[in-house]
N, C-alpha and C positions, 0 to 999 in steps of 0.2 A: 422395431427394426434393429435398434442398438442392442437390445437384450438378446435377440436371436443371433446377432453377430458374435456377441461375447460368448454365448453358449457354444457356437460352432468352433471358436478358437479354443475354448476350454476342452471340448471333446477331442479336438485334433491333437493338442499337447498331451492329453491323457493317454491317447492311443500310442503316441510316440514314446511316452515313458514306459508303458507296458511292453512295447516291442523291444525297447532297450533292455528291459529286465529279462525277457525271454532270450535275447541274444547272449546276455551275460551268463545265464544258466547253461545254455548250449555250449558256450566256449569253455567253461570251467569244470563242468561235470566230466568224469572219466573214470578209468580204472584206478583202484587204490589197493594197497596191501593193508590188511588188518592182522595184527599180531597180538593174540591174547596171551597174557603172561600172568603168572602168579608170583608173588613176592613174599618173602619171609625174612625180615631183617634186610640184609644186603644180598641175599640169594634170589636168583630169578629162575623160574621154571616155565618152559614153553608149554602152553596148552594146545594151541593150534595157530596156523597161519593160513590165510586164504586171500583170494582176490575177489573184489566186488566192485560195484559201481557206486561212486560217491564223490566226496570232496575231501581233499587233504588240507589240514590247517596250514596257514601261511607261516606260522612260528616266527613272527617278527620279534617276539620276546622269548629268550631262552636263558636258562641258568648258566652262569659262567663256569661252574665246576660240577655240573651234573653228570649223569650217565650219558654216554654217546652211542648213537646208533648210525651205522653206515650201511648204505645199499651199494654193493660192489658188483661190477660186471664180470663177465667171463674172462676178460683180459686183465682183471685186477684194478680197474679204474673205479674210483669212488664216484658214484653217480649222484648220491644224495647223502647228506649228513646233517644231524641235528642233535641237540642235547635235551635231556628231559629229567624229571624227578618223579618219584612215586612215593606213596605213603602220605605223610603229612600229619595233621592234627584234626581232631573233632572237638568242636566247642560244646561244652555241656549246656543244658537248658538253663534259662535264667533262674536264679534262686528264688525261693518263696520268701515272703516277709519273715525276717528274723533269721534266715539261713545265710551262711557264708557262700560266696560264689565259688564254684568248682573250678579246678585247674583243667586246661586243655588235655585231651587224651591223645597220646601218640598212636598212630596207626602203623603197626609194625608188620602186619600180615594182611594180605588181601589179593585182589586181582586188578589188573589194569589192561588197557588195550592201546597199542601204538598204531597210529594211522599214518601212512606215507604214500607218496605217489608211486604208481606202477611204472616199471621200466621193462621193455620187451627183452633187453639183453642183460637183465640182472641175474646173478647166480647165487649170491650170498647176502644175507642180512646179518651183520655182526653187531654185537653190543659189548661195550667196554665200561668198566666201572670208573669211579672218579679218579683213580690212579692211572688210568690208561690200560689196565689189564683186560684182555678179552675174556668175557665170562659166558658168552653165548654166541653160537654161530648156527644159522639156519639156512639150509639149502633151498632156494626158491627157483632153481633152474627148471623145475617141472611146470612152472607157470610161464616160462619163456616161449616165444614163438620163433626163435632162431637158434641154430646149432652153436656150440662153442666155437669161438674164434681161434684160429691157429696162432701159435706163438710167433712173434716177430723174430726174424734171424738177427743175431748179434753182428755188429760191424767188426772191422779188423782190430779195433782197440779193445774189443770185448764188451763194449757197452751195448745196451738194448737200443736198436734203431728206432723203436716206437716210444722211447721213454721221454716224451716231451711233457713239459709241465703244463697242466691245464687247471682252470678254475673249477673248484668243486662247489656245487650248490650247497648252501648252508641252511637250507630250510626256508629261505625267503623266496617264495614263488611269485611275489609281486601281484598278489590277487587284487584285481581292480575294483573290489567292492566299495572302497572309499570313494573312488572316482565316480561310480554310478550313483552313490548316495549324494555326492556333491551335485551331480547333474540333476537329480530329482529335486534338490533344494532350490537350485537356480530356476528350474521350470516353475516351481510353486511361487517363487518370488515374482517371476515374469507374469504369471497369471494374476497375482494380487495387484501388481502395478497396472496391468491392462484393464482390469475391472474398475480400478479407481479412476483411471483416465477416461474410460467410456462413461462412467457415471457423472464425472465432472463436466465432460463435454455435453452430455444430454441436459444437465441443469443449466449450463451456459446458454445453450440454444433456446431453451424455454424462457430464460430471463430476457434475452435480446429481442425475441419476437413480441413480448408483452401482450396485453389484451387486444383483441381484434377491434378496429374502429366501428362505431355504430353506423348503420346505413343512413344516408341523408333522407330526410322526410320527403315524400312525394308531394309535388305541387298540385294544388286543387285547381280545378277549371276556373273558379272565380278569380283566383290570384293571377292566372294567365291573362284573363280579359282586362284586368286593371293595368 
């Protein structure tokens, strides 16, 4: 009985964990931009840009002085911004006995793909070099599902009435993957503790009950007559 109860609790928590994973996937999957680039030295060349279904990286770790990519709306608002690097080094294979280790090989030419969240009112994807100079601008208005916004009228002082300062997403989308991983670990710990307690309880009940007492011997008729 105790084993069946433990199995039922385990299956229930397992179903809960799988349901949470499905909810997580449904909430985070969506449209993304994919920008395929070629690089040679510090020069970038656009191969193509398109929209697909997938996941954008959270980019919690970004280079401080890398290239910058901005997704800009029709009204000029920066919807999304992040920094990135390309190129890098290739480590040579381990040397054979008696050989000197080789030096890392710099990658100065190749291809890379930038992935970023989709925005329905995005018009441009701009890329800037490390000095802040714009080196590439790609029109993505063809993927938008809304017309360009009209320009806001200027007030009497000549300032733009819509020029309010807003926070710009820096690439940290707050992906809750670590939260769900923590929930899964907590559930596993609860299962282990529950199995241990049920096993301990079952052993305690068996020890308290002890061996069953032997039945009293039946009295013989001769003994009753005496």
